[in-house]
VOGU-3710 file (C-alpha; in Angstrom, 3 decimals, decimal comma):
1> mtsdvrelqp> 69,055/17,910/-43,759  68,701/20,741/-41,316  71,049/23,558/-40,530  70,189/24,453/-36,931  70,205/22,512/-33,689  66,690/23,739/-32,982  65,486/21,346/-35,672  66,131/18,567/-33,179  63,655/19,878/-30,642  60,003/18,811/-30,461
11> apersrstaw> 57,455/21,182/-31,886  56,234/23,765/-29,325  53,215/22,642/-27,338  51,082/25,535/-28,492  51,397/24,557/-32,167  50,427/20,907/-31,793  46,808/21,733/-32,523  47,686/22,323/-36,158  48,304/19,607/-38,725  51,749/20,590/-39,923
21> patralllrl> 53,710/20,462/-36,618  52,443/16,940/-35,967  53,226/15,863/-39,540  56,639/17,471/-39,292  57,367/15,620/-36,056  56,534/12,366/-37,837  58,789/13,319/-40,752  61,648/14,179/-38,390  61,372/10,824/-36,681  61,256/8,950/-40,008
31> hfyagilvap> 64,253/10,944/-41,285  66,124/10,049/-38,106  65,422/6,314/-38,324  66,216/6,194/-42,035  69,468/8,054/-41,412  70,547/5,662/-38,677  69,366/2,327/-40,083  69,461/2,773/-43,871  72,600/4,903/-44,068  74,929/1,857/-43,891
41> fllvaattgl> 73,386/0,508/-47,095  73,652/3,937/-48,707  77,277/4,186/-47,600  78,141/0,864/-49,225  76,272/1,812/-52,409  78,011/5,205/-52,562  81,467/3,714/-51,956  81,081/0,971/-54,562  79,479/3,507/-56,916  82,561/5,708/-56,524
51> lyassfqlek> 84,709/2,738/-57,519  82,487/2,055/-60,533  82,728/5,676/-61,697  86,493/5,192/-61,981  86,281/1,691/-63,483  86,093/2,916/-67,085  89,478/4,595/-66,889  90,872/1,700/-64,845  89,692/-0,743/-67,499  91,558/1,148/-70,216
61> vvhaheltap> 94,777/0,972/-68,184  94,539/-2,630/-66,963  93,424/-4,056/-70,325  95,329/-1,652/-72,568  97,135/-4,445/-74,442  93,881/-6,080/-75,527  91,959/-2,872/-76,212  94,615/-1,094/-78,289  96,726/-1,876/-81,339  99,723/-0,073/-82,865
71> lppagqaplp> 98,764/2,772/-85,156  98,995/1,712/-88,813  101,083/3,510/-91,428  99,324/6,462/-93,005  96,885/5,413/-95,690  96,801/1,727/-94,768  93,299/0,252/-94,832  92,114/-2,294/-92,272  91,799/-5,942/-93,259  88,373/-7,180/-94,364
81> larqiaaarq> 86,271/-7,950/-91,338  85,954/-11,556/-92,476  89,735/-12,027/-92,197  89,785/-10,510/-88,728  87,051/-12,880/-87,613  88,900/-15,820/-89,177  92,024/-14,902/-87,202  90,022/-14,854/-83,972  88,400/-18,201/-84,775  91,758/-19,768/-85,570
91> ahpqgaigav> 93,128/-18,709/-82,193  89,935/-19,641/-80,315  87,890/-22,231/-82,212  85,700/-23,028/-79,210  82,145/-21,724/-79,121  79,979/-20,019/-81,732  80,224/-16,403/-82,821  77,741/-14,241/-80,907  78,682/-10,800/-82,181  81,497/-8,694/-83,573
101> rpasepgett> 82,410/-5,135/-82,676  84,691/-3,742/-85,405  87,338/-1,213/-84,441  85,767/2,216/-84,797  89,014/4,203/-85,094  92,760/3,628/-85,606  94,480/2,312/-82,512  91,527/0,184/-81,407  91,126/-3,572/-81,733  88,208/-5,468/-83,215
111> rvllnaeglp> 86,290/-7,473/-80,613  84,948/-10,897/-81,653  82,480/-12,198/-79,053  82,168/-15,975/-78,725  79,449/-17,899/-76,899  81,906/-20,238/-75,215  81,003/-22,848/-72,621  81,959/-22,506/-68,977  81,418/-18,746/-68,740  79,045/-17,077/-66,258
121> estqlavfvd> 75,584/-15,968/-67,341  75,499/-12,956/-69,700  79,248/-13,386/-70,325  81,012/-14,043/-73,632  84,634/-14,608/-74,568  85,972/-11,485/-76,285  88,851/-12,075/-78,704  90,754/-8,888/-79,567  92,207/-8,618/-83,073  94,489/-5,987/-84,587
131> pytgqvrgal> 92,368/-4,815/-87,567  95,431/-4,021/-89,694  97,594/-7,116/-89,134  95,101/-9,754/-87,994  97,218/-10,412/-84,899  95,203/-11,672/-81,916  96,097/-9,409/-78,970  94,374/-11,524/-76,329  91,048/-12,856/-75,079  89,037/-11,842/-72,018
141> psygssgalp> 85,563/-12,485/-70,582  83,143/-9,725/-71,609  80,077/-9,090/-69,459  76,693/-7,768/-70,566  75,691/-5,385/-73,329  78,222/-2,810/-72,137  81,061/-5,248/-72,834  82,598/-4,829/-69,387  85,964/-6,559/-69,118  87,117/-8,346/-65,925
151> vrawisslhr> 88,160/-5,345/-63,853  85,030/-3,315/-64,604  82,770/-6,375/-64,396  84,174/-7,167/-60,935  83,523/-3,641/-59,683  80,067/-3,636/-61,296  79,132/-6,863/-59,507  80,440/-5,421/-56,248  78,183/-2,388/-56,679  75,120/-4,401/-57,733
161> hlhlgepgrv> 75,161/-7,305/-55,291  78,488/-7,396/-53,377  79,382/-10,631/-55,229  76,621/-12,405/-53,317  74,435/-13,129/-56,340  70,693/-12,558/-56,265  70,446/-12,287/-52,441  72,994/-9,480/-52,542  70,763/-7,359/-54,755  68,574/-6,676/-51,728
171> yselaaswlw> 71,162/-4,257/-50,342  71,305/-2,081/-53,455  67,523/-2,111/-53,910  67,009/-1,125/-50,280  69,445/1,758/-50,716  67,732/2,960/-53,909  64,291/2,563/-52,305  65,098/4,884/-49,408  67,443/7,347/-51,095  64,654/9,444/-52,607
181> vvalggvvlw> 62,676/9,389/-49,336  65,619/10,646/-47,304  66,499/13,278/-49,914  62,964/14,688/-50,270  62,400/14,530/-46,521  65,507/16,619/-45,984  64,317/19,187/-48,524  60,947/19,503/-46,785  62,647/19,983/-43,430  64,873/22,664/-44,957
191> lthrrrtlrp> 61,903/24,480/-46,547  60,133/24,663/-43,183  63,171/25,977/-41,370  63,653/29,631/-40,557  67,176/29,896/-41,906  66,903/28,643/-45,495  70,328/28,958/-47,097  72,302/26,812/-49,480  75,580/27,598/-47,728  76,788/26,088/-44,457
201> drtakglrrt> 77,099/28,322/-41,424  80,859/28,678/-41,027  80,489/30,541/-37,735  78,553/27,738/-36,025  80,182/25,386/-33,539  79,652/21,806/-32,455  76,375/20,145/-33,352  75,025/23,269/-35,020  78,016/23,309/-37,390  77,626/19,632/-38,265
211> lswhgsvglw> 73,931/20,149/-38,958  74,680/23,095/-41,188  77,151/21,174/-43,333  74,924/18,074/-43,469  71,963/20,101/-44,681  73,906/22,179/-47,210  75,644/19,203/-48,800  72,339/17,347/-48,994  70,569/20,237/-50,683  73,263/20,647/-53,318
221> itvgllflsa> 73,052/17,000/-54,388  69,294/16,417/-54,028  68,581/16,303/-57,774  71,459/13,899/-58,320  70,267/11,633/-55,498  66,731/11,533/-56,920  68,167/10,617/-60,319  70,302/7,801/-58,887  67,363/6,480/-56,866  64,935/6,457/-59,807
231> tgltwskyag> 67,362/4,874/-62,272  68,602/2,384/-59,678  65,069/1,170/-59,024  64,546/0,419/-62,731  67,257/-2,285/-62,418  66,106/-3,649/-59,074  64,514/-7,065/-58,650  61,211/-6,272/-56,949  60,510/-2,612/-57,686  62,070/-3,089/-61,133
241> anvdklqtal> 59,465/-5,745/-61,947  56,711/-3,256/-61,090  58,396/-0,605/-63,220  58,430/-3,024/-66,167  54,717/-3,759/-65,702  53,919/-0,046/-65,592  55,936/0,646/-68,734  54,197/-2,188/-70,565  50,746/-1,029/-69,467  51,446/2,519/-70,641
251> swstpslpat> 53,216/1,411/-73,866  56,463/2,970/-72,655  58,632/-0,090/-73,241  61,560/-0,027/-75,644  60,307/-1,238/-79,048  61,796/-4,344/-80,661  63,546/-4,567/-83,996  61,557/-6,520/-86,605  63,779/-9,306/-87,930  62,310/-9,221/-91,425
261> apghsghsgh> 60,114/-6,966/-93,466  57,175/-7,957/-95,673  58,338/-9,573/-98,878  61,580/-10,941/-97,368  61,864/-14,488/-96,166  64,970/-13,798/-94,145  66,442/-17,106/-95,363  70,080/-16,776/-96,289  70,342/-19,927/-98,357  73,227/-21,273/-96,227
271> gdgptteada> 72,371/-24,754/-95,121  74,751/-24,656/-92,125  74,255/-21,039/-91,069  75,936/-17,792/-92,120  79,569/-17,895/-93,148  81,828/-15,114/-91,886  83,899/-15,021/-95,072  80,903/-14,355/-97,302  78,653/-12,322/-95,065  80,428/-10,127/-92,504
281> drivraaaga> 81,632/-7,322/-94,764  78,418/-7,345/-96,782  76,434/-6,895/-93,553  78,531/-3,880/-92,555  78,103/-2,297/-95,983  74,349/-2,797/-95,830  74,192/-1,161/-92,400  76,319/1,754/-93,592  73,954/2,196/-96,522  71,113/2,482/-94,003
291> glsgpleiaw> 72,930/5,309/-92,240  74,516/3,425/-89,351  78,010/4,443/-88,315  80,476/3,225/-85,710  80,903/2,062/-83,134  78,840/-0,906/-84,315  77,958/-4,364/-83,064  77,014/-7,038/-85,579  75,006/-9,758/-83,812  74,933/-13,183/-85,430
301> pakaggaftv> 71,527/-14,847/-85,928  70,632/-17,528/-83,422  69,865/-20,045/-86,150  70,688/-20,676/-89,792  68,924/-18,392/-92,224  68,164/-15,712/-89,682  68,823/-12,030/-90,112  71,902/-10,307/-88,761  71,278/-7,436/-86,335  73,512/-4,384/-86,550
311> kemdrqwpqr> 73,392/-1,898/-83,675  75,003/1,451/-83,117  76,741/1,399/-79,731  77,425/5,104/-79,174  75,905/5,899/-75,762  77,423/9,371/-75,445  75,487/12,507/-76,294  74,094/12,886/-78,896  73,381/9,181/-78,869  73,460/6,892/-81,865
321> ndqvavdpas> 71,388/3,821/-81,090  69,776/2,907/-84,411  69,407/-0,762/-85,357  68,812/-2,644/-88,594  68,199/-6,270/-89,533  70,069/-7,479/-92,613  69,327/-10,559/-94,752  72,762/-12,186/-95,349  71,655/-13,757/-98,668  70,576/-10,567/-100,396
331> gqvtgelrfa> 72,482/-8,025/-98,318  69,259/-6,043/-97,978  68,034/-4,280/-94,869  64,831/-6,061/-93,855  63,941/-4,149/-90,686  64,788/-0,865/-89,000  64,479/0,571/-85,510  65,454/4,224/-85,181  66,186/5,719/-81,784  64,315/8,834/-82,884
341> dyplaakltr> 61,141/6,725/-83,111  61,354/5,471/-79,503  58,550/6,623/-77,197  59,701/9,491/-74,997  59,573/7,292/-71,891  61,807/4,697/-73,576  64,289/7,429/-74,490  64,272/8,739/-70,921  64,881/5,203/-69,662  67,821/4,782/-72,032
351> wgidghmgvl> 69,309/8,139/-71,051  68,730/7,438/-67,377  70,433/4,043/-67,474  73,372/5,388/-69,449  73,683/8,348/-67,082  73,636/6,020/-64,055  76,330/3,882/-65,688  78,517/6,888/-66,448  78,540/6,609/-70,250  76,008/9,261/-71,307
361> fglanqivla> 78,534/12,108/-71,431  81,704/10,055/-71,183  84,339/11,307/-68,758  82,194/14,267/-67,655  79,448/11,844/-66,620  81,922/9,774/-64,619  83,292/12,850/-62,832  79,773/13,945/-61,846  78,985/10,455/-60,506  82,205/10,426/-58,496
371> alalalismi> 81,419/13,850/-57,046  77,900/12,705/-56,127  79,260/9,595/-54,428  81,814/11,599/-52,430  79,170/14,125/-51,370  76,779/11,361/-50,279  79,536/9,653/-48,288  80,406/12,919/-46,532  76,732/13,613/-45,795  76,293/10,160/-44,234
381> ilgyrmwwqr> 79,398/10,629/-42,095  78,103/14,024/-40,964  74,755/12,434/-40,127  76,373/9,851/-37,883  78,519/12,556/-36,333  75,339/14,463/-35,416  73,911/11,345/-33,804  77,100/10,814/-31,811  77,342/14,448/-30,740  73,935/14,341/-29,057
391> rptrgfaapy> 73,926/10,669/-28,044  75,768/10,888/-24,694  73,121/13,138/-23,167  70,029/12,513/-25,281  69,882/8,777/-25,858  69,130/6,894/-29,063  65,601/8,116/-29,793  65,235/11,126/-27,510  65,667/13,938/-30,076  62,160/13,480/-31,446
401> trggwraapv> 59,173/13,113/-29,168  57,170/9,944/-29,705  53,438/10,091/-30,349  53,419/13,452/-32,112  51,366/11,904/-34,919  48,384/11,684/-32,563  47,942/15,438/-32,854  47,498/15,267/-36,623  43,936/15,386/-38,013  42,457/12,068/-39,099
411> pvllsigvva> 42,263/13,059/-42,838  45,989/13,834/-42,783  46,826/10,508/-41,156  44,603/8,644/-43,619  46,253/10,399/-46,560  49,706/9,535/-45,258  48,624/5,944/-44,699  47,194/5,542/-48,197  50,315/7,011/-49,799  52,581/4,836/-47,653
421> iavgafipll> 50,663/1,673/-48,591  50,651/2,521/-52,307  54,349/3,388/-52,397  55,208/0,386/-50,236  53,340/-1,933/-52,608  55,133/-0,510/-55,657  58,527/-0,455/-53,901  58,275/-3,569/-51,702  61,572/-3,249/-49,825  60,618/0,285/-48,824
431> gisllaflai> 57,286/-0,926/-47,453  58,815/-3,869/-45,577  61,589/-1,782/-44,021  59,099/0,934/-43,072  57,099/-1,658/-41,150  60,353/-2,717/-39,485  60,996/0,904/-38,440  57,523/1,109/-36,931  58,154/-2,121/-35,024  61,453/-0,782/-33,698
441> dvvlglvkrs> 59,754/2,428/-32,632  57,067/0,487/-30,761  59,677/-1,624/-28,982  61,646/1,472/-27,972  58,462/3,029/-26,662  57,653/-0,037/-24,586  61,189/-0,156/-23,216  61,075/3,519/-22,305  57,676/3,124/-20,667  58,868/0,228/-18,543
451> t> 61,875/2,104/-17,177
//
């Protein structure tokens, strides 16, 4: 992220006796390699992320018949939840009830989630019921806790692993691992440049103009890129596992809802499990008495006699994410988990995940994500354009002199090495790819030396 062609030149010979020029030369070379070799992964992540930012609106259009119901006459009350569930079960008797999401406002359908066989992992069959007539409007696979329907689930899988399963997650983790390095490296290069401005130089021509736009766009979206990198790593396979360990060690994990409270057995008295006719509406009333309001999800107990779990599903700001456990026999709340009581780190994690998914502020969140994706795509294209503009006369690795790190003092090199090892251990794909960059650099050096 520089804004002047002079950034491409090696540090002057007279300044190599100081630590910073040598360190800066190393940073320039790392920024260059990351831009050339990691940018394709970032480009794919940004493009699929742009698609995902629009998937919420696309889902509402594609699945409008299932998600919506005709507005009822004024004053008409919805059917009891038990009758809505019975209508869904009559149309789709296969599988057990996993959860129910009652319609939260007129014009929406109630979603009955069934644990049916033959569905992919973390997927349930969602049966959509008109809450005023009991008419079943359709059934669709519903993925994950967000309840993504087929079109959004397909785009989500494309963004996460390119529909390649677990091996495909390497691409997105590699992109998230390097995104913060590239972004912060660009900021440091900008801070050490003579012409520090947030606006591109409109009078510049050629390579200087491309550099100016690349640097300015990068600076404007740095905070957003750092946010996407940090939140993306929390979901990753390898770095995400280390994040989970750190959260557990520091007691930053999201607390769990106690199923029962002292003095309550949690046994409903139903020998064959909870019955929807008798229990569903009572559970909703109990949750409402505890202060929970829609949109809600009522999760069925895994075994007979267990407590129902009722969760608020409002992820927009201000968030409503309280949960209660309800004994179906007595209709009493036997456990509570209030979002206000979460540790700060758990709240930040929740906000970060929801912001990355585009649900924290609704449509505004999705627009910001789309703008970030477009800006990142343009910055990557500008980066490759810079490489091409100088490539015919400079060669692949000529812009940055090799071996500049030798001029850096030993304490500086040791500090950089320790930090690199620590970060590489915590973010494994970053460490592995960094070693690959070093190997490539050595090979290029040997090739150049032999010619």
